[in-house]
Kinemage of the C-alpha trace (Angstrom):
@kinemage 1
@onewidth
@group {chain A} dominant
@subgroup {mainchain}
@vectorlist {calphas} color= white
{ca met a 1} P 33.856 20.548 19.812
{ca asp a 2} L 33.789 16.762 19.487
{ca lys a 3} L 34.071 15.816 15.784
{ca lys a 4} L 31.181 13.355 16.173
{ca tyr a 5} L 28.759 16.075 17.329
{ca leu a 6} L 30.067 18.522 14.737
{ca lys a 7} L 29.249 16.015 12.009
{ca leu a 8} L 25.843 15.327 13.553
{ca ile a 9} L 24.994 19.036 13.776
{ca ile a 10} L 25.953 19.568 10.127
{ca ala a 11} L 23.914 16.581 8.927
{ca leu a 12} L 20.787 17.513 10.865
{ca ser a 13} L 21.085 21.165 9.883
{ca leu a 14} L 21.137 20.251 6.196
{ca ala a 15} L 18.112 18.004 6.661
{ca val a 16} L 15.920 20.717 8.165
{ca ala a 17} L 17.291 23.781 6.404
{ca gly a 18} L 14.508 23.831 3.819
{ca ser a 19} L 11.695 23.858 6.355
{ca ser a 20} L 13.053 25.599 9.455
{ca cys a 21} L 11.825 29.023 10.484
{ca ser a 22} L 14.406 31.800 10.787
{ca ser a 23} L 13.258 34.898 12.588
{ca ser a 24} L 16.371 36.906 11.766
{ca asp a 25} L 15.472 36.946 8.074
{ca gln a 26} L 12.037 38.448 8.593
{ca pro a 27} L 11.508 42.107 7.538
{ca gln a 28} L 10.384 44.488 10.241
{ca gln a 29} L 6.640 45.067 10.419
{ca pro a 30} L 4.884 48.386 11.035
{ca asp a 31} L 2.836 48.790 14.197
{ca gln a 32} L -0.274 46.741 13.622
{ca asp a 33} L -2.572 44.153 15.065
{ca thr a 34} L -4.267 42.349 12.224
{ca ala a 35} L -6.316 39.193 12.003
{ca ala a 36} L -7.192 37.077 9.015
{ca val a 37} L -9.521 34.177 9.601
{ca ala a 38} L -10.394 32.007 6.623
{ca pro a 39} L -12.571 29.073 7.641
{ca glu a 40} L -13.289 26.483 5.006
{ca asp a 41} L -15.082 23.177 5.290
{ca gln a 42} L -12.862 20.397 4.019
{ca pro a 43} L -14.127 16.886 3.300
{ca ala a 44} L -11.824 14.166 4.523
{ca glu a 45} L -10.875 11.201 2.355
{ca glu a 46} L -13.808 9.152 1.130
{ca val a 47} L -14.365 6.259 3.537
{ca asp a 48} L -17.413 4.474 4.899
{ca ala a 49} L -17.564 6.308 8.235
{ca pro a 50} L -18.438 10.006 7.780
{ca phe a 51} L -15.942 12.536 9.090
{ca ser a 52} L -15.195 16.133 8.106
{ca tyr a 53} L -13.135 18.949 9.502
{ca lys a 54} L -13.181 22.752 9.413
{ca lys a 55} L -9.994 24.560 8.460
{ca asp a 56} L -9.294 27.797 10.334
{ca thr a 57} L -6.317 30.146 10.037
{ca ile a 58} L -5.462 33.238 12.048
{ca glu a 59} L -2.560 35.663 12.169
{ca arg a 60} L -1.811 38.337 14.757
{ca lys a 61} L 0.983 40.905 14.416
{ca phe a 62} L 2.519 43.601 16.543
{ca lys a 63} L 5.556 45.391 15.125
{ca thr a 64} L 8.102 42.563 14.610
{ca ile a 65} L 6.085 39.900 16.421
{ca thr a 66} L 4.092 37.433 14.309
{ca val a 67} L 1.731 34.759 15.637
{ca thr a 68} L 0.271 32.312 13.109
{ca met a 69} L -2.091 29.393 13.719
{ca asn a 70} L -3.500 26.833 11.289
{ca val a 71} L -5.960 24.298 12.703
{ca asp a 72} L -8.313 21.653 11.298
{ca phe a 73} L -11.119 21.441 13.858
{ca ala a 74} L -13.254 18.289 13.773
{ca lys a 75} L -16.726 19.079 12.471
{ca asp a 76} L -18.846 16.013 11.613
{ca gly a 77} L -18.641 12.368 12.612
{ca asn a 78} L -19.047 10.258 15.717
{ca glu a 79} L -19.894 12.652 18.565
{ca lys a 80} L -17.192 11.270 20.868
{ca leu a 81} L -14.670 11.317 18.028
{ca val a 82} L -15.334 14.987 17.247
{ca lys a 83} L -15.219 15.928 20.951
{ca asn a 84} L -11.944 14.086 21.614
{ca ile a 85} L -10.204 15.466 18.533
{ca asn a 86} L -11.146 19.028 19.451
{ca glu a 87} L -10.034 18.463 23.048
{ca tyr a 88} L -6.691 17.240 21.696
{ca ile a 89} L -6.436 20.393 19.559
{ca asn a 90} L -7.176 22.544 22.608
{ca lys a 91} L -4.350 20.849 24.523
{ca glu a 92} L -1.930 21.334 21.630
{ca leu a 93} L -2.779 25.046 21.538
{ca gly a 94} L -2.065 25.397 25.262
{ca asn a 95} L -5.104 24.014 27.124
{ca his a 96} L -6.128 27.457 28.387
{ca tyr a 97} L -9.504 27.704 26.644
{ca lys a 98} L -11.998 26.379 29.200
{ca lys a 99} L -15.323 26.634 27.375
{ca glu a 100} L -16.814 24.011 25.085
{ca ile a 101} L -15.474 24.396 21.558
{ca thr a 102} L -18.346 25.573 19.391
{ca asp a 103} L -17.021 28.747 17.753
{ca thr a 104} L -13.657 27.757 16.256
{ca lys a 105} L -12.818 31.320 15.222
{ca glu a 106} L -13.262 32.414 18.818
{ca val a 107} L -10.912 29.658 19.983
{ca leu a 108} L -8.151 30.696 17.579
{ca ala a 109} L -8.597 34.392 18.385
{ca phe a 110} L -8.280 33.555 22.086
{ca tyr a 111} L -5.025 31.634 21.581
{ca ala a 112} L -3.537 34.099 19.081
{ca asn a 113} L -4.110 36.974 21.502
{ca tyr a 114} L -2.771 34.882 24.383
{ca gln a 115} L 0.495 34.084 22.556
{ca leu a 116} L 0.910 37.637 21.284
{ca asp a 117} L 0.464 39.116 24.769
{ca lys a 118} L 2.935 36.609 26.215
{ca met a 119} L 5.574 37.475 23.606
{ca arg a 120} L 5.058 41.226 24.015
{ca glu a 121} L 6.027 40.874 27.690
{ca val a 122} L 9.602 39.883 26.727
{ca trp a 123} L 9.863 41.630 23.348
{ca glu a 124} L 12.462 44.342 22.737
{ca glu a 125} L 12.361 46.912 19.946
{ca gly a 126} L 13.664 45.478 16.682
{ca ala a 127} L 13.628 41.825 17.789
{ca asn a 128} L 11.915 39.430 15.367
{ca phe a 129} L 9.690 37.097 17.349
{ca thr a 130} L 7.764 34.228 15.782
{ca tyr a 131} L 5.161 31.745 16.954
{ca asp a 132} L 3.733 29.292 14.425
{ca ile a 133} L 1.557 26.286 15.239
{ca arg a 134} L -0.257 23.841 12.959
{ca val a 135} L -2.624 21.095 14.130
{ca leu a 136} L -3.795 19.421 10.950
{ca phe a 137} L -5.789 16.473 9.674
{ca ser a 138} L -3.417 13.835 8.304
{ca his a 139} L -5.516 10.963 6.965
{ca glu a 140} L -8.239 8.477 7.860
{ca thr a 141} L -9.305 4.898 7.280
{ca glu a 142} L -12.523 3.077 8.089
{ca asn a 143} L -11.249 2.593 11.643
{ca tyr a 144} L -9.321 5.716 12.659
{ca val a 145} L -8.513 9.396 12.062
{ca ser a 146} L -4.962 10.751 12.389
{ca tyr a 147} L -3.723 14.282 13.070
{ca thr a 148} L -0.277 15.881 13.135
{ca ser a 149} L 0.872 18.833 15.221
{ca ser a 150} L 3.928 21.067 14.842
{ca phe a 151} L 5.076 24.374 16.281
{ca phe a 152} L 8.021 26.751 16.133
{ca glu a 153} L 8.716 29.575 18.571
{ca tyr a 154} L 11.525 32.107 18.530
{ca thr a 155} L 11.845 34.759 21.240
{ca gly a 156} L 15.532 35.582 20.958
{ca gly a 157} L 18.676 33.652 21.752
{ca ala a 158} L 20.773 31.261 19.710
{ca his a 159} L 17.867 29.225 18.368
{ca gly a 160} L 14.134 28.715 18.546
{ca ile a 161} L 12.104 25.908 20.067
{ca ala a 162} L 10.329 23.380 17.857
{ca gly a 163} L 8.075 20.405 18.417
{ca asn a 164} L 6.267 17.783 16.374
{ca asp a 165} L 3.875 15.012 17.284
{ca gly a 166} L 0.563 13.520 16.278
{ca ala a 167} L -2.524 11.672 17.451
{ca thr a 168} L -4.699 8.846 16.172
{ca phe a 169} L -8.329 8.344 17.224
{ca arg a 170} L -10.553 5.282 16.890
{ca lys a 171} L -13.705 6.192 14.967
{ca ser a 172} L -16.032 3.902 16.889
{ca asp a 173} L -15.604 5.681 20.245
{ca gly a 174} L -13.070 8.504 19.787
{ca gln a 175} L -10.440 6.709 21.874
{ca gln a 176} L -6.911 8.029 21.276
{ca leu a 177} L -4.108 5.568 20.574
{ca thr a 178} L -1.784 5.337 23.615
{ca trp a 179} L 1.198 3.325 24.770
{ca asp a 180} L -1.091 1.421 27.174
{ca met a 181} L -2.531 -0.373 24.142
{ca phe a 182} L 0.838 -1.974 23.354
{ca asn a 183} L 3.040 -4.527 25.034
{ca thr a 184} L 6.100 -2.343 25.528
{ca gln a 185} L 7.819 -4.469 28.167
{ca gly a 186} L 8.812 -7.363 25.924
{ca asn a 187} L 12.250 -7.735 24.385
{ca glu a 188} L 10.784 -7.625 20.879
{ca phe a 189} L 9.512 -4.063 21.304
{ca lys a 190} L 12.629 -2.917 23.155
{ca gln a 191} L 14.842 -4.098 20.299
{ca ile a 192} L 12.585 -2.449 17.714
{ca leu a 193} L 12.812 0.799 19.696
{ca lys a 194} L 16.591 0.543 19.982
{ca glu a 195} L 17.157 -0.214 16.308
{ca gly a 196} L 14.698 2.460 15.188
{ca ile a 197} L 16.364 5.254 17.152
{ca lys a 198} L 19.824 4.009 16.227
{ca gly a 199} L 18.737 4.119 12.597
{ca tyr a 200} L 17.714 7.775 13.045
{ca phe a 201} L 21.267 8.671 14.053
{ca glu a 202} L 22.829 6.482 11.380
{ca asp a 203} L 20.823 8.298 8.715
{ca ala a 204} L 22.065 11.622 10.099
{ca ile a 205} L 25.773 10.742 10.332
{ca gly a 206} L 25.899 8.597 7.199
{ca his a 207} L 27.399 5.433 8.628
{ca lys a 208} L 26.616 2.508 10.931
{ca ile a 209} L 26.894 2.732 14.715
{ca lys a 210} L 29.004 -0.314 15.527
{ca ser a 211} L 28.570 -0.776 19.277
{ca asp a 212} L 26.200 -0.055 22.160
{ca glu a 213} L 28.821 2.209 23.746
{ca asp a 214} L 29.088 4.206 20.548
{ca phe a 215} L 25.287 4.458 20.366
{ca lys a 216} L 25.134 5.605 23.994
{ca ser a 217} L 27.491 8.487 23.210
{ca tyr a 218} L 24.781 10.069 21.018
{ca leu a 219} L 22.212 10.005 23.835
{ca leu a 220} L 21.607 11.925 27.052
{ca asp a 221} L 21.726 10.137 30.416
{ca ile a 222} L 20.828 6.721 28.976
{ca lys a 223} L 22.421 3.896 30.961
{ca asp a 224} L 21.016 0.956 28.995
{ca val a 225} L 20.411 1.314 25.252
{ca asn a 226} L 18.541 -2.015 25.327
{ca asn a 227} L 15.906 -0.493 27.619
{ca leu a 228} L 15.173 2.971 26.226
{ca pro a 229} L 12.385 4.957 27.949
{ca leu a 230} L 9.093 5.409 26.150
{ca pro a 231} L 8.613 8.832 24.555
{ca ser a 232} L 6.438 11.339 26.402
{ca ala a 233} L 4.496 11.795 23.137
{ca lys a 234} L 1.788 9.256 22.423
{ca pro a 235} L 2.264 7.019 19.372
{ca tyr a 236} L 0.293 7.830 16.247
{ca ile a 237} L -0.198 6.408 12.771
{ca asn a 238} L 0.871 8.154 9.601
{ca lys a 239} L 0.516 6.775 6.071
{ca lys a 240} L 3.696 4.708 6.460
{ca gly a 241} L 3.201 3.160 9.891
{ca leu a 242} L 3.328 3.770 13.647
{ca val a 243} L 5.326 6.907 14.477
{ca ile a 244} L 7.540 6.801 17.588
{ca his a 245} L 8.761 10.302 18.381
{ca tyr a 246} L 10.973 11.942 21.033
{ca gly a 247} L 11.030 15.681 21.661
{ca gln a 248} L 14.032 17.988 21.883
{ca tyr a 249} L 16.363 17.115 24.775
{ca glu a 250} L 14.210 14.108 25.741
{ca ile a 251} L 16.867 11.462 25.068
{ca ala a 252} L 19.448 13.372 23.014
{ca pro a 253} L 21.148 16.801 22.828
{ca tyr a 254} L 19.610 19.757 20.979
{ca ala a 255} L 21.951 19.121 18.028
{ca ser a 256} L 20.266 15.747 17.523
{ca gly a 257} L 16.874 17.274 16.765
{ca gln a 258} L 13.807 15.175 17.571
{ca pro a 259} L 14.678 11.476 17.215
{ca glu a 260} L 11.902 9.404 15.658
{ca phe a 261} L 11.218 6.475 13.389
{ca val a 262} L 8.248 4.730 11.792
{ca met a 263} L 7.421 1.162 12.743
{ca pro a 264} L 5.682 -0.818 9.969
{ca leu a 265} L 2.074 -1.574 10.911
{ca ala a 266} L 2.728 -5.299 10.525
{ca asn a 267} L 5.220 -5.080 13.398
{ca ala a 268} L 2.978 -2.776 15.431
{ca arg a 269} L 0.112 -5.271 15.230
{ca lys a 270} L 2.311 -7.956 16.805
{ca ile a 271} L 2.685 -5.966 20.026
{ca leu a 272} L -0.888 -4.632 20.105
{ca lys a 273} L -2.852 -5.771 23.135
{ca glu a 274} L -6.357 -7.247 22.941
{ca pro a 275} L -8.924 -5.799 22.973
{ca gly a 276} L -6.942 -3.373 20.912
{ca phe a 277} L -6.974 -0.618 18.387
{ca leu a 278} L -7.949 -1.554 14.844
{ca phe a 279} L -5.466 -0.550 12.149
């Protein structure tokens, strides 16, 4: 194996070791199909515009298969905001629930059963299968509400599949923040994108990447590092800035994880189109 990728794999493995799921360490479960739903109304941070969410959790088990879901459904606030947030949650869960979301427990039961049935189709006796998804409220300001989403799935093989992203919604009309709201064709943004992703790899390997050719060697099928493609995931705002996130295999090998960086909001405002998104 190339020493560069060996070092990268080691660095990224150490970074995620504390939070990664490992199905092989799970004890075997007796035959059962249990559900535990614990809804709880949670007030969001105190801001001028009212918004609240409803926390729901469900778990389904069958032998050594475990499906867990934790979701913060939008409850009160601007009608369009609540509708769009819950539609986003539905898409993150799989976009198979076709009715209007009114009974959140019903929604989670539907998706938990769906995932459990899907995993049982490929399950073999003694195999530890895991599916865990969390779509959670992150924070809010007077102008927007942000969510984060993460999942981990293991159904055998050398490793599981993981994903992380997020979404930010304007309170006034529920509009989700998208790349269309930014000027992404200018050199300023392209250089910010390049330096941000390069910084992700530099943090992992512990030293500077000295040339474009060296940088390119960490990526997959990228011909021009000065013109990186936009991520498939929409941008979103966390408490530190604008998050730019790539999924597994999107621009880099599996060993590289999910490349991302946070752009300071001051820089993000410079490339925001008008009329734009207030943050």
